N, C-alpha and C positions, 0 to 999 in steps of 0.2 A: 340469423338472416347472414347472407353473403349479400356484399352492394360489391359490383365489379366497377370495379376503377379502370378508367379511361385514361390515357395517356395520350395527348396528344402534343405535337412536336412540329413546331413548321421547320422544310428542312433549311439544311445550310447554305447559303451561296457557293455554289459551284465552283468560285474562285476564291475561294478561301474565307476564315472566320472573321465574324463581324467586329473590326477595330471600335468601333465609334465614327470613324473617318473613312468616308468613301475613297478619301485619296489617297491613304498608307499605302495600297495596292498596287497605286504607278507610277510609285517614286523609286527613282533609281536612272540609271544609266541606261538606255534604249539603243541597239544596233536596229539603224532602220536599211534596209533594201528597198529603192526606189524602182520603181517604172512607168513607163516609160524613161530610161538612160537617156534622154535628148538633151539635155542641160548640159555645159560643159563645164562638165563636175564629176566625181565619183559619184556613183549611184549607192556607194554603201555608205553610212554615215552615224555618227552618235547624234541622240536627242538625250539631254540630262533633265527628267523634270524633279522638280521641287517644290513644295508649297510655296501659294502664296500668301505670304505673311498678311496681306493687306484685304483679303477675302478667304472665309473659311470654306467656301464651295470652287477653289479655284487652284489651279495648278500653273506652273509657270514651266514654259518650254525652250531650253536653250538649246539654239542650232536646230532649230525647227526646219523643216525645208531645206536644208542645209543652206540657211543663211550666213551662216557664221558665228562663232563661239561667243561674241561682244551683244547677240542679239539674242531676246528673249522672245514667244509668244504664250499670250497667256488660254487656256483653256477651262473650259467648264466641266466639272466630273458631275455623271449621274451614275450609280451604280455601276456598270461595266463601260462605261462610254466618256470620251474626253471631245467636247466640242470647242472648237477652237473658232469663235467668229472673226467676220471680217475684220482685219488691222492691219494697219502698216507697223512691220516689225523693222522693220528697217529703212534707211531712205529709197522712196520709189517701189518698195518689193513689198506687195498687200500678200497675204495669207486667209484661207478660210478652210476649212473641214471638219472629218470628225477621226476618231479612233474608239474601233470597239475591240475590249478585251475579249479573247476568245480562253483564255485559260490565263493563270499566273504571270506567264513567262512570253504569253506573245500577245500581239492586238495586230488588227488590220485599220487602215489608212487609205483614206480616200482625203485627198485637199487638193485647191486651186491657187494656183499663182500668178499673181501677175506683178510683171517686171517690165520697165521701158515699156509700158502700152500693151507689152503681148502677156496673153493671156494663156495657162498650159493648166490642166489639169492631169492627177497623178495618184497612183496606188501605191501602197506600200506595206512590206512585212515588217513588222519591230518585235523583235526576240529582246531579252532577257539573261 
C-alpha cells in the first residue's frame, strides 16, 4: 500500500531568510533621498541603523531626518517595517514616522518633523 506524502512549507519571507531577529535585515548604513527638499539641508544623507541593546524589538537610527550624526531616534521593528514613534531626538527637533522595506536594499519612508514650532512632512527613499 502506498501512502502519499505531502510536503507542506510556508513561503520564505521575500525579504530574506529568517535569522530569528527581525531587526537584522535593517542594520547598516542607508542612503536617504528626501523630498520635498525644502529644508536648508542636502536632501541626501546617511542614516546608520543599529541594534537597540536596551530593547530587543527596537533599533537606533543615527542621523534620522538629517538631525545630525550625534543624534539617534529609536524605532520599533515589525516584520518589514520600522515605526518611529513621536520623540524629541534633538533639542526642539521632534520626529515621527515609518519606513517599509520593499527589498533587502530599499525602504520607503514617510515622516514628520517639528522644528522651531513648524511642522513639515517628508517622504524619502532609502537604499543600501
